N, C-alpha and C positions, 0 to 999 in steps of 0.2 A: 493655103497658094491663092494670088491675086491672077488676077483676069491675064494676066501680065507677066505668067510662072515668073513671079517673083514672091522672095515669104513678105507672111504681112505677124504685126508687129500689134497689140489690142490690151492697152491697158488703159482698164476702170477704174473708179479712182473716186470716193464720196466725193459732194461738194459738201455737204450739210459738216463735217470734218476740216474744209478747204484747203486741201489735198490737191490744188490745181494745179503750184508750183510741185511740187514735190513728183506730178506725174511730169510735168509739159519738160524740166530738169532729167527725167529720163528718158521720154525720147530723144531728148534734145541728145545725148551718152548715146543712144542704139543710130541714130542716128550719124553720129560721126565719126562710130566707130564699125557702123558694117557701111554705110554710106549704100550705092550702087545697089546691096544685092535683098536690099526690101522694096518690098514693090512699097507699102504702103507705113504707117503708123498712124495710128487712129486715140485715137482718148476717147470715150464714152464713161462720163460722169452718170454716177450712180444717187447712191444711200446708205447709209446704218453700217458704215463702217471699213461697207465696201472698196476693198485695192488690194486689185488681178492683174496677174500680166499675164496672156494666154502668146502664144506664138505658134502659124500654124495651126490656131485652131487650142490648142495641144497646152494645159495653164501647166507654165510651168515656174509660178508663184503666188502665193492667196497670203497675203498678206493673218489672218485671222490661222490659220491650218499652220504657214510655214514662220509664225511668232513677229508678227513685225514690216521691216522692215527690207527690202537686198539692201547691199551699198553698189557701187556702180557696179564695178570687179566682177561682184558673185553673179549681180541681174547678166553682162554683155558673155559672162563663164556659161549662163543658162544659156542664154540665146545659140550664142553659137553651139556646144550642142547639140542643138535640136537642127538649126540649118549648114550647121558648116563645120564640125567637134575633128577635124586634122589642122584647121586651123589656128592660129599660137593669133593669142592676144597680146602681146609681146609680155609689158609691165602682170599685165593686171594679168600675166598668166602665172608666172613667176612663184615657182615651192618655194621653202621656210627651204635658205641655207643653212650647212650643218657647216656648226661654230668653227671657228679655225682651231679650237682647240683639242675636238678629234677627224678633223684633218689630219694632225702633226704627232698621235700619237705613235708610237715608233708600232706596231706588233709583236715586236720580236716580244 
């Protein structure tokens, strides 16, 4: 957490791979969703194919460990799980819906 008592996000990205735009986009998505709950979102240049996201110093995504990049909804869920597990993310949180065919079957 930052000195202000708010949550900190740190996105470390590879400059050699030119992932700045991806890191910036993910930062924008998190700022749009969590707004004033975040004290800072920091972009940290790195090398060697690194792409990690930490929340309050806890690693929540690592490109090498987790296999690629998270989509925006997944990243928001991971951050939410750290800063406010009971928060509803709206459409980013929707569960897979049961098909109408399954719900209309007569149990008899």
